[in-house]
N, C-alpha and C positions, 0 to 999 in steps of 0.2 A: 173935418175933411169938410167944410161947404160945402162943395159942386164935390159931384161925381162927376170921373169922363169916363166914356163907353167909346170906341169901337163897334161896331153892330152890323152884325152879318146876316141877321133877321129879316128874311120879307116880309114890307106892309100889306098890309092890308085896311082903306082905308088912314084909319088917326093910328089904328092896332100895330104892332110887332107882333108875328106870328112865328110858331115852329117851323117852318122852312126858311132855304139860305135863300139873303137876296144880295143887293148888293149894297157894298160899304155907305154905313151913314157913321157921323158921326155927333158924340151929347155930352150935353150940360147938363147935367139933374140937381136941382137944387136940393138941399137938405132938408129932408123930412118926409121928400116922392120918396113911394117908396116902388111906384113901376113907370117905367118909362113911358112916351109915348111920341109922336111923330112932334110936340110942341117943343121939345126936349133939343132934336136936330138940330148942327149947326152946318148951314150951310159956306161955307167956307174949308177948307181941312187947312188951307194954311194956317189961316187966323187960327181955328181949334189946337193944331199944330202947337205952333208962336204964343199961344195964352198955358200950356201947359208947360211950355220949355222956360215962358216966364215963371211960372212961381214953382217950377224948380232951381233953376235957379238965383230965383231972389231969394231962396231960404235954405242953404247952402251948409251940410254937414260938415261939419270941423276933420270929426274925424275919418272923411271920403278920401278915396284918393282921385277921386273926379275934380279934374281943373274946376269946374261949375258947379250944377246941381246932376240929382241921377232923376232917372222917369224907372217905373217899374209897372212892363205892362202882366196884365195878369189873366192867364189863357184857361177857364176853367174846365172843368171836365162833362161827361153826361146827368144827368137826372138832373138839370138846372134851370128851371126858370128864370124870370123877367126878376118877378123877388128876390131869387134865389143870385140874382148874381150881382144884381145894386147892390143886396146886404153884405157875401161876401167881401165887396170889393172896398165899401169902406170901411169892413171892419179889420182885414188887412194891413191901409192904411192909418187906420186907427194904433193899431199895438204894434205895427214898427217906430210910428211915432212917439208911442209912450216906453217902446226901447232904446231910442234914440237915432234911431235915420232921421233925414232930411229930404225930402223926395217926394215925388206926387205917383200916383199908381195908378195907371190906367186899364180898365176890364176891358178884355176883347171879346165879347159876348158871340159865339155859334148858337147855330140850330141845335138844339138837346131837347128833344121831348121829354115827358117827364112821367116818364113810366120804364122800368128795367128793361119790358120787353121789345122796346123801341130800338135796345142797346145796337143792335149790327147797323141799321138805319142811321143810327148816326152817327156810325164810322162814315157813312158815303159820304155823311153830308159834315162830316170833320174834311174830311178827303180835300170836296169840292170847297171849305171857307179855305183851304189853306193855302190859296192862291193869291187868297184874297188879300191876306192877312200881309204877304208880300209885296201885294203890287199896289195898294192902300196904305199901307202899315210901312213894314222898311222900304218903300220910296220914300216916305217925308223921311224919313232919316236920314237917309241916301245924300238928299240935296243940299237936307244941310252939314250934312259931313265930306261932301265934296266941293266945298266954296277952298276960296283962295285963305291962306293960311287963317289972314288977321281976316277973317268973316266967318270964319266955321264952328258952327255947329259943338261944343266943348261936351256939350249934356251926357254926360253917363247913361247908356239905352238899358234892362236888362229885361228878360225873361220871366218870371213862376209859369209852369204849368199845371196841376191839377186833374189824375188820371188821364182819361182820353185827352185832355189837353196835352199831355204831354207827345201825341200822334199828332195832332195838329201842328204845332212847333218844331217836329221832326219834318217833316212835312212838308210843312213852307220854308225851312232850307234847302232843299230837293227842287222848290218850285221855284224859286231864284234861280236856283243854277243852269236853270232853263231858257230863261230872261237874258240875254246879252247883255244889258243895259246894264243890269243888276251883275252877270257874271262875269262883269270884267271892270267896275267897282268898289273900290277898298273901305266899304262899308265890312261896319263891327259894331257888332254886340258882346257889353261885359260878359254880364255872371246870368246862367241861366240855372234855375231851381225846377227840381222836377220832384213832383208831392205827390205817391200813389201812383207812381209812371206809369201808363197799363197804355207800352210796349215791353216788348221781350225783353230780359234781361240778354240773350244773344243779339240782339237787333246794334246794342252798345258794346260790340267789340270792335276791337283794332281791326278788326276782320270785314267790318259790315259796310258793307257799299250804301249801307239808309244812311246812318250816321256822319258819314266824313263829311259831306258839306254842312252840317251842322258844325260842328268842329274846326272847320277849316274858316271860320268867321265870330268863332266866341273866346271868352279869355279861360272861362273853365264851367263844366256842367255842377254843383252838387246833386243827388239827386239821395233823396228821403226816402228811405224806407222802412218798412213795417211790418213783423213775420205773420202780425195776427188781423190781418186786414183782409177782412170778412167776403167786402165786396169784391176783389182783385179774386177771391179764391172765387166766386158765383161766379162768377164772368167764364174765369175757366172751365168751371164745367160743362156753361150755358153754349163751348163754343166747340163744346170734345175734346177737355184736355190741350186747348193752345200751350207753344212754350211759355214756362212760368215765367209773370213782369215781373219788372228791374224794381216795382214800388211795391211787391212784396218777399224776393229774395235779394234784391240789389243787383249789382253792378258784377260783371263777369270778371273772372279773373285776368282779361288781356283786356279789357279796356283802357282806350286812351288816357297820357299819364292827366290831360286836361280834366279829367275825371274825379271826383271823390266821392265813396258812398260815406253816408252818414247812418247806422245805423237807430230807428227809435223805440224797437221792441222795448225793453227792456226800463225805459223810458213809461212808455207807454203802460203794460203793463201794471203800474201803481198810479193811471191815470182815472181818478173817476171821473164819469157820464157828467156830460151838459146838461141836466135833466132842459134845458131851454132848447138843443139844437134841433131839434124838430124829428122829419122827414127821412134826414140823410142822413145817410151811413156814417155812425160815431166813427166807428176801426179805420175806414175810407176815408176821413172830415175835417180831420178831429183840428188837423195844423195848423189854420185858420180862426184863430178865438186859442190861441196856447198862447202865453206872455214867450215862455222857453222859448218854444218854438220860434219865433219872433224876436228873439234875442239872436237865438244862432240867424238868424237867414239874415238881418242888419248886418251883423259883421261881416255876413258872408256877401251882400252885397257892397259892402266901403272898401273892399279887400285889402286894406289895410295891415291886416294879420296874417300868416300863411296858416292855409287848411288845417295841416296840421294840429296845428297851437291855440287855434278858436278859444275860448274857455270857455266852452261851453261843449265840450265835445272831451274823451278820456280817451286813451284807451285801453281795451280790451279784450282778448283771446286776436287776435290782431286784423281787431274792425274798431271804427270810431263810434262811439255812443253818444247818443243824445244825452244832458243831462245838468240840473237845473245849478247854475256856476253864474256870476258876475259879472260884466265887465271889466277887461283891468281898471285897477282903482286907480291909474295919473293917463288912461290915456286922452284924456283932453287935453294935457297940455305933451302928445307928444309933438304939437304942428303937425300933422298931416296931410291937412288940406294948404295948408303954406307950402310945404314941400314939393306936393304934386304940381301948384302952377307954376313954383319955381321951375320945377323939371321939365313943363311944357312950356314955358318960354324957352328954356334950352333946344330945347327940341323940332321948332317951329324951325 
C-alpha cells in the first residue's frame, strides 16, 4: 500500500490537524509517514477520487462481482489518534490484499479524542461529521454513478465501520435522505460491515426508522459481534446501562433480511492477544490485524458467495460463527469477474 488515502474531517491549526471537527479535506499520505499534515492535502476532490478509482479499477479482483474495481471506506471509532487511523487503514488494506482481495481502502478520519472520558463528546462530533461523509464523500460516488451508462462509474464502493464509526455511518445515510439531490438520486453502496458496532442492537430492527435509510441504499450489512468485548461493556456502564450494543450481543431477531450476523466469540476466546497492539482495547479492536477476519471480510466484499456459505463461517446453535478455514480450492477458476462484466453489458 504505497500511499494511504484519507478523507479527513478534522480542523486544521496551522499545518497540523486537531481533535475538533472541521471542513473535509482529501489526503494522499506516502508510505512511511506516520502522522499526516497539511502537506498531504490534495486540493481537487475530483482528482483525488479519480486517482482512487483508477487504482481500484487497475487491479481488479477476479473473485469480485463488481464489473470493475472495489473501494472500501474505513470509518474508525472513538479513541483513535491520527497515527492510529493511518496505521489501521494501512493494516486493513495489507491484510485484505494478503487474503486475495483486490481494491483500495480509504480511511474516513473524524475527530476522536484520545481519552475514554471524552467519549460522549465524540458521539456529538460523530453526528456533526456524518453529514460531511454524505455531502463530501457519497456525493463523489453519486456523481460517478449517475452519468450516462457508457460513462458511469462501475467501481463497487463499500463501508466498514468500527465502534462509534457505526453510529457515524448510520447517521450519514439519515443525513443523505434530508438532502433532496441525494434523496432523489439512485446511488447505492455495496457491502457494509460493522465491527464492534457501538449502536444499539434494537436500532438495527426492521421496525427502526433510524436504520431504514441505510438498508434502502445497501446490498448487505454484515454485523461482526464479540460477546467478550470489554469496551462496549464499559461504555454501557458509563452511560448508565444503555440498550445492549450490536457489537456485543449481535443483531435483533427481527433485523432486515439484508442483515447477517457473524458471531466471533468462540474464535476470539482462543485468540492470544497481540503484544504489539498498543493502547487500543484488544477485545474491542482485534479485528484489524487478524487474517481470518480479513479473509471473511474479503469474501464478503467480493459478493460472489452466499452469506451462509462463506467458508470462514459455520452454523452453530442457530447462528453463524467465524472459523479459520481457507477459501474454496477452485474459486479462481469460477470466472466470477468475467461473468459480472458480461451481465453488466446485458443490463445497460
